[in-house]
N, C-alpha and C positions, 0 to 999 in steps of 0.2 A: 504494500500500500504506500502511496506517496503522501507525504505530509508537507504542507506549505505553512510557514509561520510568518506572520507579519506584525508590525507595530504601528498603531495610529500616531504615536508620538514621533516616530522616525520613519517616514514613508519609504526610505531607501533600504530599510532592513528587509531582507528577503532570504530566509533560511529554508532550504529544501532538503528533505531526507527521504530515503526509501526504507521502510521497515517491513518485517514479515507480517505483523498484525498489530493493530491498535484499536481500542474502542473508547467510547466516551459515554459516561452516565450523566445525562443532563441534570437530573434531580439532585445528584450528589456533587455535580461539577468535578467529577473524577475521571481521569484518563487511566487506562489500564492496558497492559500487555500480558499475554500468556507467558508463563515461565515454568516449563516443565522441570521437575527436580526428580532425577531417577525415573521411576515409573509413575510418579504423581503428576498427572497432566492438569490438575485443577488449580495449581498455584498461579499467582499473577503478581505483577509489579504494578503498584498503584501510585498515582500522583494527583493530588487536588491542589492546584496552584492557587496561591493567595497573592494578590487579588485574582479572581477567576478571569478567564478570557471574556472578551466582549462578544465574540462570535465564534461558534464552532459549526462548520458545515461539512457534511459527508455527501459525496456524490461519486458514484461508481467506486473506483479504487483510489479516491483522493480525499484527504481530510484537509480543510483550510481552517487555521486557527489564528484569530486576530486578538492581540492584546492591546490595551490602552498604552502601556508604558514599554519603552525599549527594554528596560531592565527585566520586566516580566517575560517578554518574548525571548530574551537571551537565556534566562534561567530555564524556561521550558525547553528550549532548544538543547541545552546541555543535558537536561534530564532525558530527553528523547534519545540522544546518542548513547548515554550510559545505560539506559534501560534496554535498548536494542542489543548492546553488547552483552548484557547480563542474560537476556532472553536467548541469544544465539549460543551462549555457553551452556545454557540448560538443554537446548536441542542437541548439542554435540555430545552431552554426557548422559542423555536419557537411555533408559533400558526399556525393553519390551517390544 
């Protein structure tokens, strides 16, 4: 899935990443990625950014996330990179 991250504060900020899978729970304002551990496929990596994003849109295989501040957008971008690395490690080490 492609993830595009933008900032309303700095319109030039344009972070793009490709991740295996990501979801968003609107009610909880929580992003999550599956993170298998061994043979446990139900684990996941969660992140509820504060302040929450202004807009999250999902269309086909693309997620667009808009933050008010540049700092929030950069923080989420860093989480995304680290969470994807952690998730991929889980896929590499899974059993079953």
